N, C-alpha and C positions, 0 to 999 in steps of 0.2 A: 682678371676682376672688373673691368669695364664692360666687358660683353655680358657678364650676369647682372650688372647694374641696368644696362640697355634694356636687358630682356624683362627684367622684373618691374623696371618703372613703366615700361609700356604696358605690361600687365595690370599695373595697378590706374595707370590711365583708361585703360579698355574698360576695367570694371567699374570705375566711376563713372564714366559717360554711358554704359550700357545700363547702370542702376538709375542715374539721372532720367535716362529715357522712359524707363519703366515708371518711375514716380511721377514724371509729368502726363504720361499717358494713363495712369492711375487718378490723378487729380482731376483730369478731363472726365473720366468715367464718373468719379465722384460727384462733379459738378453736373453732367448732364442727369445722371439716375439719383440724385441728392440721397448717397450713402453715408453720410456723416462719418467720414475719413476713412471708410472701410475699401474705399476704390484705392487709395494708397497702400493701404496693406495688402490689397489683392496685387498692386504693382509690386511691392517689394517681396512677396511670396512668389510671384511667377519671374520676377528679374532676378533674384539672386540665383536660384539653381541654373536658370537659362544663362546668366552670364558665366558661373563657374564651368559648366559644360561647354559652353562656346571656348574659353580660353583652353580647357583641357583638351578639346580637339585641335585647337590651334596650335599648342605646346607640342601635341603629338605629331601632328603633320609635318613640323619643323623640324623634328627630331630632337627635341628637348627632352621628352620623356621616353 
Protein backbone atom coordinates (compact mmCIF):
# COMPACT_ATOMS: atom_id res chain seq x y z
CA UNK A 1 0.00 0.00 0.00
CA UNK A 2 2.79 2.44 0.85
CA UNK A 3 4.52 1.77 -2.44
CA UNK A 4 1.37 2.71 -4.38
CA UNK A 5 0.95 5.83 -2.25
CA UNK A 6 4.57 6.85 -2.90
CA UNK A 7 4.21 6.30 -6.66
CA UNK A 8 0.93 8.20 -6.93
CA UNK A 9 2.11 11.11 -4.79
CA UNK A 10 5.24 11.37 -6.93
CA UNK A 11 3.08 11.41 -10.06
CA UNK A 12 0.91 14.16 -8.58
CA UNK A 13 3.87 16.32 -7.65
CA UNK A 14 5.39 15.79 -11.10
CA UNK A 15 2.11 16.75 -12.78
CA UNK A 16 1.78 19.90 -10.67
CA UNK A 17 5.38 20.96 -11.31
CA UNK A 18 5.08 20.36 -15.06
CA UNK A 19 1.85 22.37 -15.23
CA UNK A 20 3.26 25.24 -13.16
CA UNK A 21 6.26 25.49 -15.47
CA UNK A 22 4.00 25.54 -18.54
CA UNK A 23 1.72 28.14 -16.95
CA UNK A 24 4.71 30.31 -16.07
CA UNK A 25 6.10 30.08 -19.60
CA UNK A 26 2.64 30.81 -21.00
CA UNK A 27 2.47 33.88 -18.78
CA UNK A 28 5.81 35.06 -20.14
CA UNK A 29 4.57 34.59 -23.70
CA UNK A 30 1.42 36.45 -22.73
CA UNK A 31 3.41 39.42 -21.41
CA UNK A 32 5.79 39.58 -24.38
CA UNK A 33 3.17 39.33 -27.10
CA UNK A 34 0.29 40.96 -25.14
CA UNK A 35 -2.19 38.17 -25.78
CA UNK A 36 -4.66 39.05 -22.96
CA UNK A 37 -4.50 35.68 -21.17
CA UNK A 38 -4.25 33.52 -24.27
CA UNK A 39 -0.61 32.73 -23.51
CA UNK A 40 -1.57 30.97 -20.29
CA UNK A 41 -4.27 29.06 -22.16
CA UNK A 42 -1.64 27.96 -24.65
CA UNK A 43 0.54 26.89 -21.71
CA UNK A 44 -2.30 24.76 -20.35
CA UNK A 45 -3.10 23.24 -23.74
CA UNK A 46 0.53 22.30 -24.29
CA UNK A 47 1.34 21.40 -20.69
CA UNK A 48 -1.50 19.04 -19.84
CA UNK A 49 -1.03 16.55 -22.70
CA UNK A 50 2.74 16.85 -22.33
CA UNK A 51 2.56 16.06 -18.63
CA UNK A 52 0.27 13.08 -19.11
CA UNK A 53 2.46 11.67 -21.90
CA UNK A 54 5.59 12.13 -19.83
CA UNK A 55 4.00 10.44 -16.80
CA UNK A 56 2.75 7.57 -18.98
CA UNK A 57 6.19 7.09 -20.50
CA UNK A 58 7.85 7.18 -17.07
CA UNK A 59 5.41 4.66 -15.55
CA UNK A 60 5.72 2.36 -18.55
CA UNK A 61 9.52 2.50 -18.42
CA UNK A 62 9.51 1.55 -14.72
CA UNK A 63 7.17 -1.37 -15.33
CA UNK A 64 4.11 -0.07 -13.49
CA UNK A 65 1.95 -0.18 -16.61
